[in-house]
C-alpha positions in Angstrom: 125.8 55.8 57.5 122.4 55.3 58.9 123.2 57.8 61.6 124.5 60.4 59.2 121.4 60.2 56.8 118.9 60.1 59.9 117.0 63.4 59.8 115.5 65.2 62.9 112.1 64.3 61.4 113.0 60.5 61.5 113.8 61.0 65.1 110.6 62.4 65.8 108.5 59.9 64.0 110.3 57.2 66.0 109.9 59.1 69.3 106.0 59.5 68.5 105.9 55.6 67.7 107.2 54.7 71.2 104.9 57.0 73.0 101.5 56.5 70.9 99.5 53.8 69.2 100.5 53.5 65.3 97.7 55.2 64.2 97.9 58.1 66.8 101.5 58.3 66.1 101.1 58.7 62.2 98.4 61.4 62.7 100.7 63.2 65.1 103.6 63.0 62.9 101.8 64.3 60.0 100.7 67.2 62.0 103.9 68.0 63.5 106.7 66.9 61.1 106.9 70.6 59.8 105.5 72.4 62.9 109.0 73.2 64.4 111.7 75.6 63.3 115.1 74.9 62.5 116.1 76.9 65.6 114.0 74.5 67.5 115.7 71.4 65.9 119.1 72.7 66.9 118.1 73.2 70.5 115.9 70.0 71.3 116.2 66.3 70.3 113.2 64.8 68.9 112.4 62.8 72.2 111.8 66.2 73.8 109.7 67.5 70.8 107.5 64.2 71.4 106.7 65.3 75.0 106.2 68.7 73.8 103.6 67.6 71.3 101.7 65.8 74.3 101.5 69.3 75.8 100.5 71.3 72.7 97.7 68.7 72.0 96.1 69.6 75.3 95.9 73.5 74.8 92.7 75.2 73.5 91.2 78.6 73.7 89.8 77.3 77.2 93.2 76.1 78.3 95.3 78.4 76.7 98.6 77.9 78.8 100.8 74.9 79.6 103.7 75.1 82.1 106.3 72.7 83.2 109.0 73.4 86.0 112.0 71.1 85.7 115.7 70.6 86.5 117.8 71.0 83.2 120.2 68.2 83.3 123.3 70.6 82.7 122.3 73.0 85.3 122.8 72.5 89.2 120.0 72.6 91.6 120.3 76.4 91.9 118.6 76.9 88.7 115.5 75.5 86.9 114.0 75.4 83.7 110.3 76.8 83.0 108.5 75.9 79.9 105.5 77.6 78.9 103.3 77.0 76.0 100.8 79.6 74.8 97.8 78.7 72.6 97.6 81.0 69.4 99.7 83.9 70.6 102.7 84.7 72.5 102.9 85.5 76.2 104.8 88.7 76.4 108.0 88.7 78.5 106.6 91.7 80.2 103.8 89.7 81.5 105.8 86.7 82.6 108.9 88.2 84.4 107.2 90.4 87.1 105.1 87.1 87.9 108.1 85.1 88.4 110.0 87.7 90.4 107.1 87.9 92.7 107.4 84.3 93.2 110.9 84.8 94.2 112.8 83.7 91.0 115.2 85.8 88.6 115.1 85.4 85.0 118.6 84.3 83.7 117.9 83.4 80.0 114.8 83.1 77.6 114.0 81.7 74.1 111.0 81.6 72.4 109.8 79.4 69.4 106.9 79.5 67.1 105.1 76.0 66.5 102.7 75.7 63.5 101.0 72.2 63.6 99.2 71.5 60.3 95.3 71.8 60.8 95.8 73.0 64.4 96.1 76.5 65.9 99.6 77.8 66.3 101.5 77.8 69.6 104.0 79.9 71.2 107.0 78.1 73.2 109.0 80.1 75.6 111.8 78.3 77.5 113.1 80.3 80.4 116.2 79.3 82.7 115.3 80.8 86.3 117.5 81.3 89.6 116.1 82.0 93.1 116.6 85.5 94.0 118.5 84.5 97.5 120.6 82.2 95.4 119.6 79.1 97.4 118.9 75.7 95.7 115.4 74.7 94.3 114.0 71.4 95.6 111.7 70.9 92.7 110.7 67.2 93.9 108.8 68.8 96.7 107.5 71.7 95.0 106.9 71.4 91.3 103.2 70.9 91.4 102.7 73.9 93.7 105.1 76.4 91.6 103.0 75.3 88.4 99.5 75.8 89.9 100.8 79.2 91.4 102.0 80.5 88.3 98.9 79.2 86.3 96.4 81.0 88.8 98.2 84.2 88.6 98.4 84.3 85.0 94.6 83.3 84.7 93.8 86.2 87.1 92.5 83.8 89.9 95.5 84.7 92.2 97.0 88.1 92.8 100.6 89.0 91.5 102.5 90.3 94.7 105.4 89.3 97.0 103.2 86.9 98.9 103.6 84.7 96.0 107.2 84.0 96.9 105.8 81.8 100.0 105.3 79.1 97.6 109.0 78.8 96.5 110.6 79.6 100.2 107.9 77.6 102.3 106.3 75.1 100.0 102.9 76.8 100.3 100.0 76.0 98.0 98.5 78.9 96.1 95.3 78.9 98.2 97.3 79.0 101.5 99.1 81.9 100.2 95.6 83.6 99.4 94.7 83.1 102.9 97.7 84.7 104.3 97.3 87.5 102.0 93.7 88.0 103.2 94.7 87.8 106.9 97.4 90.5 106.2 95.0 93.0 104.6 92.6 92.3 107.6 95.4 93.4 109.9 95.8 96.6 107.9 92.1 97.3 108.2 92.3 96.8 111.9 95.2 99.5 111.7 98.2 97.1 112.5 101.0 99.6 111.5 102.7 97.6 108.9 102.4 97.8 105.1 101.7 94.7 102.8 105.4 95.0 101.5 106.6 94.9 104.9 104.5 91.9 105.8 105.4 89.8 102.8 109.0 90.6 103.1 109.1 89.4 106.6 107.0 86.4 106.1 109.4 85.2 103.3 112.4 86.0 105.5 
């Protein structure tokens, strides 16, 4: 009977209690008990929402994006989930997909949810399912941090969006290493090496 009458909000309250002090948990529950849509309730259990709350709380106008590459339990190692939290406004699919494709992914599925905490700026939550373009398995344990940094740096405009970024996925390089290789490749063009940028990044990725 207890399980039947227990609501999703009850589960969120319990999950927040486990992760925070009693006072902080009460404040967070007040802000987020009505923040998630019914569609979100159906897709994610309260424990996942509690982890999402922690990410949302860290967003601001100065830090408008949060990302998390992860393996979904129901998927094999050939696919990964990508969660993106965007402060105040959604991040268009047309802005996300080209970046991910240049990183060596293809987008298999995408869902977007609106989150409206009480007394807090709204957040858009994008949940994507990705696979490697070449169909190979993805070792997230070794490269999760590098992938997240690379995606964020491109979205912030600190790194360029081109095919060299696939070196993070296929070779485990950090985004600064990729930037160095990009600079060297452009130098080769300046001294009249007869290979295009497309040819060079395709060859390096292979």
